[in-house]
N, C-alpha and C positions, 0 to 999 in steps of 0.2 A: 672769170667774167667780171665785170666790171661795174661797177653800182656809180652811178652820178650825183651827184653833189650840189647846191649853190650853195656859196658863198653869201652874207648877209648884208647889209649897208657898215653892220657892227663887225666884219672883218670874221664872221664865225658859220661853223659847218655842222650840219648836226648830223652824225650817223645812224643808220636805220637798225631797225632792231636785224636784220638779216647781218648785217656786218658786225653789231656787237654781239651776238651768239658764234659768230665763223671768231670772236676775238677772249670768247666765253667770258667776259666782264657782263657787272650787271651794276644798277643804278649805284652809284658812292663807291664802284672802284674809280682807281685812275689808270691812264693810259701814258705812258714814254712815246715820244717825239724825236725820231734821229731824221736830221737837216740829214740827208744823202745828196750825190752830186748832179750835178745836172737838171737842179728844182724839184725831184724826188724826195719824198718825205718814207719813213718807213714807224706805223705805231705798233706796238706790244704792250701787251697789259701787265700795268708796274708790280711786280713781285709782292701779297699780299702780306705784313710781316704780325706774326700771330705776338698777342697779347704778352704772352710770356719775358718779350725781349724788353717789356721795364722796367720787369724784377732787376734791383741792385743797378740800375740808371745812375741813381744819388750818393753809391752807396762810394766810400770811400775809403781807400786800404790802410788809412793812419786814427782812422774812427772805430770806436767801438760801440756792436749795439747797445744800445741804449734798455735797461728791464722796466719794467709796467711802474714804476716806484719813482723813475728817474725823470719818465716822459711825465707823469703827472706833476709832477714839484716842477718840472720847468712848464708845462701847462699856466700852474696857477700861479707861477711869479711873473712871465706874459702878461696874465689877463690883469695883477695889483697893479702893471706900468715897473714891472723891478728887473726887469729884463738881463 
């Protein structure tokens, strides 16, 4: 089945709900566009990464975890301008 789309003056298109349902995407989801030969494109939903992927993002192997007391001391020193 073919769906007809119209390009706006800004060069944008709107995918109809039927096409979005077919892709399994919802508002806020992202699509990946592959530029193929002969002027063709391929749309794919971008995989959604779970929130757990951010855990440990800023962890460095050479850094040990700080205790609550050390965090409180660093926070107090920062507020006092002692960095």
